Structures are given as C-alpha cells and as structure tokens.
N, C-alpha and C positions, 0 to 999 in steps of 0.2 A: 712098367716091366723093365722100358726103358731104362730109367734111372736105377731098379736095383741091379743089371747089366751092370752098367758103371758104375757105380759104388759098390760093387763084387770086384771089379779089376782094377781098382784104387788101392781098397783095403789089401789085396794081397799082394800088390806092389812097396804096402804104406809099410814104415816100422820106425819105430817108437823114436830114432834119433830122427826120423825128420821131423822136424816145428814149425816151420811153414804155413801161416796160414791160409795158400794155396795148395798144401797136400793134405791127404787125411792123416791123423793117428791115429795108432790100435795097436792096445796093449789088452796084455790077459795073464792075472795069476790066478790060475785054477786050486792053488793054495801058496803057500808065504814057504821058500827055505830058509834053514838056518841061516845062511847067510847075507837075506836078503840088507837087515838094513845094515851092513857090514862095507856090502862090495859098494855103496851107495844107487845099485837100485830103487830104493827107498828111503829116506830123507827119515827120520828118527829118532822122538825125541821122549826119552821115556817107556816109548813101548820097546816088546823083547819078540820076536817069534817064537809062539809054544803050541808041540805038536802039531804043523801044520797052519797056523789060522796066528794070526799078529791081535796078541794082546796089549790093551794101549792104555790101560792104566790099570798096573799089577804092583802085587804089594809084594817085596823079599818074604820069605816063610822064614817068620814069624809072624810075620808083620800085618795088621789090616791096612789096606788101601785107602786109608779114609783121607780126604782132602788131597788126593792127588790128580795133576794131571798128567794129559799124553798128544802127542802127537805125529803121523806118519803126512810126508808126501810122496808124491814119486818124485823122479830123484829128476827129472829135467824141465823146465819151463817150457808152458805151451803156447801156441797161438789160438786164440777160440773162440774170438771176440763175433767174426762173423761165418759162424760152423753149427752145423748140425751139430750135439752133440747126446751119445745115449750111454749112459753107463750102467750097470747094477751092479748090486754086492750085496753077499750074500751077510748080514752079520747075528748076532748073537749075544742079548742080552740077560743075562742073569743077579738076581736076589744072592744077597750073600744069606748061609744058614744064620746067621745069628741075628740080620737087622730081614724078618719073612715078612715085617711086616712095612715097612718102608723100604723104599732102596733110591739112588741117584746119582749123578743127577743126568748122563746123559747124552749123548756123542751127535756129532755131526760130518756129514761132510760136505768140506769146506773149498772155494775158488781163492785165494792166500795170493795178495798182490806182492807176499817176498816167502825166503825160505826162511825164515826165522826162527827159535825156537817157544815156545807161549810160555806167556805170563806169568811166571806166580801168583798173578791176582783174578786166573783164570779157572780156578777150581768151582766148585760145585757148583752155582745156577748159571758160573757163564761158561759153562763149557770147555773149556780147554781156547776158547774164540781167542783168547786176546793174545797179543804177541809182542815177545819184551826184544828191545825194546818200545820204550814210548805204550805198551799198552794198549795198541789199535788191534780193531776188529777187522776183521776181513770185508770185501766186498760184498761177496755171500758166502751165504752159511744156507745149508737145507738142515734143520735142528729134528734130531730122534731123543723128545726129553721124555722123561718118566719120572721128572719130580714137579710137584702142583708150587711155583710160586706165585703167589698174587701178585707180589706188586710189578714184576713183569707181566699180567692181564693171562698169564697160563690159564686153557680151561678144566684141564685136570690134569694126571701124571701120568696121560699116556697119548703125546699128542706125537704130529707134523707138522715142523713152522717152515717158512723161508723168512733167514734173516738177513739183511741189507744194512751192512755199515753199523752191527747192534746186533746186542743180543734178545730186543723183541718182535718177537714174530708177527709179519702178516702177506700172507693170512699164515692162519691157525686152524688149524683141525682134528679131532678126537679123533682115536679109532677106536673103532664099537668091534671089529673081528681083528685084532689082532690088540696080544699085549705083550708091547713091546718088552718086556722085562721076565717076560714067560721063564729064560731061558732054551725058547727053540729057536729054531736056525729061522730065519728073516730074512726074504728080501725085497732088497726096495732098488725101485729102478728111478734113475731121473734123465728126463729127458726134455731137451732143446729144442725147436726148432726158428730156428730166425724167420723167413718166412712171415708167420704169423707170430709171431712174437710170443710167444707162449714156453711158458714154462712150467711140466708136468712131473708127478710125481706119485709112486704106484707104489704099493707094501700089499705080499702073503706071504702066508708063510710058507716057507721052502718045499716047492711042489706041485703047490695051488693056483687058483688063474690069480695074476694081477690084479688088483684092482688101483684104479687112481681115487686119489686122497685129495691132492691138491690139484687148479690150475690157475696159473698166476700170467695177466699180460707184463711182459716187462721185455726191454730192449736191450743183449748183452753187455751191446758195445757200448752203452751211458757208465753201466757199469761197474764191468773188471777189464783188467790191465789187458794188454801183451808186452811181454809175455805174461802168465798165470801161474800157479801153481796150485796144485788140485791134489784133495788127499782126508784126511781124516783127522778131529780131535775127542777125546772125551776128558769127563772129568766127573770126581765122586766129592762129597762134602762133609757132614756128618755122619750120612747114609753110606751103604756100601751096596756096588753092586761091580760086575768085573762088565767089559766092552769087547769084545775081540770080533775081529774081519777074518770071516775063510773064506774069502775067492772075493775078487776083485777083475770085471772087463771095463774096460773103456773105450768109444770108438767116437770117434767127428771125422765129418764131412762136411767140407766147402761146398757153399753151395757156385758152381757156376753160371759166370749169368748169362747161359745161352739157356739152361734151367733154368733159373729165374722166369727169364720171359717166354720159357711154355709156362710157367707154372708147374713145375715136375717138381713134387715135394715125397719125401721119404713119407711111408706111412709107417703109421704106426700099430 
C-alpha cells in the first residue's frame, strides 16, 4: 500500500519531459493524432497516422506494401536502467485479402540505442530491427512474429520472443489462444521488475484477461544504454500484412534505495 501511494504521487507529478533515472516517466497515447509524426512527439520512419492509429508498414494505394519496413520511436530518450518498466500496447495485425494463406512478417517493441531510421536490410524476417547506418540491431526487442523462419529456429508463425542484440529469440513461446494476424485488437503488456531482475510479457485479445507468455531473468542495466529510445518496428517480406498500433501507455518508476531495503516492490 505504501508503494502504491508513493507511485501515485510521483506519477501525478511527472511529465514526459523529465527523463532522468531519479524520477518517474509516464506518457499515454489513447489514440494517435494526425500530426503525431510531424510535431516531434514521435519519430516516424515509413509510418503514418491512419484513422487514429499508427500504420507502421503502409503501402500507398494502389501499391501493395511488399518488402516494407517501418519504425516509430517516442520522441525523447529515456533513462530506464534501474527502473520498473510497465508498458502496454494495443495492436492489430491483419492479413492482406490477396494473401490469406500466408502473411508476414511481424512487428516488435524495441529499446533502441539511437533514434536512427531502419536499414533497408530490415525487411522480412528481420522485422525492421536493423538501424541505418551500420545495420545494427537494437540491444533489446520483444518480437510479435507472424512468419515461420526455420533458419531462426522459429517454432511456428504465431509466437512472441525476446531478442537481445540480434534477431533470434531466446526465449520464444507460441501463442495458443491468440492469433497475432487475426485482424483483431490484441493487447500486449511488457513489465520489468529490477528488484527481481525479471522481464515478463503478457498478451490477450483486447478486453480479455492478459496471460503471461514469457518470463526471462534479465538485468537491463547490463543490456540497454542510457539514454535509450523506445518504440515499434514492423516489416513485410514477399507476403503481406498490415501492422497497426492502436494505443500505447508507458510508465517507469525508479526504485528508491529506502524501498529497496524494505523489499517493497511494485505488484503485478
């Protein structure tokens, strides 16, 4: 209860312009305004606002978005190494009407070391993760993968994985009750507890109870830099699908030393 009260006070006083490790960070996009990609609130590469959502891999009519890559980052760098992180996104991935038997390739939530745009090599199975120049991978990404790539040891064409400095996931789990490319709104929650050194991923159709899909022991201070950029990537290959972000909330809260000593942690 003490921790929740402190969290409430700190979050009310925080703004997205306060980015140091010693203060909370909180921002929310219930929907995305038409100028979100133009007013520096977001950094958009290839993505556009469409009917209040972010379309990460749009294809200008009448063209089909084959071999497209897109990236959207929050406009300000964040300091997150020693913080609780709790972010929730609602996404919608839809098969193209001309490719109902196959789709690809998926999207990610990334922790990027810079705000550079995606590399042209990031199409298809690379999910838009590589940055230009240098084709560097981000230090950390949560992938929502809709295409089976056996060379990457994918279990199937419907899985969530954690990628560290690369494209091959470890761990990776299939989704049994959620079809990522169903065209339905899907909620994904990413939660990091620095006290326990645990990264947890939850998913469910919007309006249903979130179910834990992955839990990985991890120390983010060893992986992500300070500062870091957070956001999304997506890519298509030779098969098509659309990738939309409908809404996004992000909260981080540093662990005060006094609370660490008392072992008071944020509840899941």
